[in-house]
N, C-alpha and C positions, 0 to 999 in steps of 0.2 A: 175166845176171850182176848188173846194177844192181838188178834186182828182188829178187834174193836178198840183196844187201847192205841194201836198204831193210828187208826183213823181219827181218834179223839186228839192225839198229839199232832196230827197233820194240820188240823184246823188252825191252831195258834201259829204254826210255821207259815201257813199260807198268809195269814194276816201280817206277820212280820215281813214277809217278802214284799207284799203290797205296800207296806209302810216304809220300807227302806228304798223303794225305787225313786229315781230322780223325778223332781217335780218341775214342770215347765211353768214359767211366769210370763206375763205380758211384757215385762221389762226386758227379759232376755230373748225376746223374739218368739216366745211360745213354743208350741209343738205342732208343726204343720200337719203331721200325720194324724194326731188327735183331732185337730180342727177339721180335717177332711172327713174323718170317720164320724164326727158329731154332725156335720152338715148332711152327710149321706144318711145317717140314721133318722134325722129330722125329715128328710125327703121321703124316706120309707114310711114314716108315720103318716105324713100328709097324703101319700098315695093310697094308704089303707083306710084312713079316716079323714076325709077332706074337711070336715068341720073343725078338726084340730088346727088347721091353718087359720080359720077365723078366730080361734082362741089365741093364736100367736099375735094377731093384729091388735087384740085387746089387752094383751099382757104387757107388763112393764119390762120383763126380761124372760128369757127361756134358758133353762139349765138342762143340757143334754148329756146323758151318760151313754155313749154308744155301745159299751160292753161291760156289763156287770156280771161277775162270776160268782155263783152261789153253790156251795156244797155243804153237805151235812149228813150226820148219822147221830140222831138224838140231839147233839149240839151242832149248830150250823154257823157258817160265816159267809159273808159276801163282801165284795170290794170292787171298786172300779174308779176310773177317772173321767171327768167331764169338763165341758166348756159352757160358760154362760154367755149368751148372745143378747145384745140390745135389740129393740124392735126393728132397727134398720140393718141388723145382721152383723154389727161390729162385735168383736170379742171384748167382753168386760173382764173376764177372769177365768181361772182354772180351779176346779174343785175336785175333791176326793169324797167318795161315799164308802162307808164301812157299816157293816151291820152284823149283829149276832142274833141267833134264834135258838130256841130251846123247845123241845117237844117231840112228839112222835113224827119223825121225818127221816128220809133217806134219799140220797141221790145227788145229782149235780146238774146245773144248767147255767146257761148264759142268757142274758136278756138286755134290752135297751130300756132306758127310762128317760122321759122328758118331763121336767117340772116347769109349769107355766106360772110365773110369779106375777100375780095380779095387782099387788099393792107395793108401795114403797117400804112398808113395814116388813113385808115378806123378803124383799131384797136385803134390807138391813139385817134381818135375822140370819139369813144365809151368809152374808158377807162379814158378820161380826166375828170376833175371835172365838166365840163359843160355837158358832155354826148352827145348823138347823137339825133338830132331832125330830124325825117324823113321828108323830103321835104327841108331840109337845109343841108349844109355841103357836105360830099361826095355824089356822085351820087348814088341813090338807085333805083334799078329796081325791081318792084314787079312781080314775075313770078308765073303763075298758073300751075297746074299739066299738062295741055295740052302742054303748051310751054316748060315745063321742059323736056318732052319726046323728043323734037326736038332740044334741045340745043346742040351746038358743041363747041369745044374749040376756034374756030374762032369767035364765036358770043360773047365771054366773054370779054367785054370791060369796064364794070362799076366797081366801088369800092365795092358796096354792092348789093347782090341779096337777096331779101326777098321772102320767100315762105310761103303762108298761107294755112293751111290744117286742116282737122279734124273738120270742122265747125259743131256745133250742136246748135239747137235753131232756132229762127226766128227773123231776124232783117231786116227791109226794110226801104228804104228811099234814099234821095239824100241830100248831105250836104258837108260841109267843115270839114276836119279832120286833126288833127295833132297828132304826137306821139313822146314822149320823152323817151329815154333810158338812165339810169344812173347806175353807178356801186355802189354797197353797200359799205359803209364806214366801 
């Protein structure tokens, strides 16, 4: 029982640590290490799902989170930092993702996520002060590597396509999950 309580208390502490970390901005020169990790994660995605690169060419922007950490035991939390790139590869801004989940779950994992923003409305939603809540706002489609191989330009109808890749660790369960993405100030 005490062990379970410790784990449940560790999740808010994890979120606090992620929230209190320093935030890079384009104005202060950014974060070269985060930039390099995001570009490397995007290249990893393209090597595993070549059609994803075609999606990048059609997108108005790509938001890449090179490492999202997720952990939970009944209640779960996730967090990470990312970079938004314009179609020509320039850095538009830096973002943070946080999420909570609840349900039958246990474990921990890290993974990468790329969001292909297909419309100006999707970019505005992410860049606004309220950020983007996955599951609300613009329509978000989660695409796995298998589906990414068979995508065509005729099937691209949503505002945002999310691709999760590079999973490491073990996380199992069923639950309700939400994810919020906000721009660094």
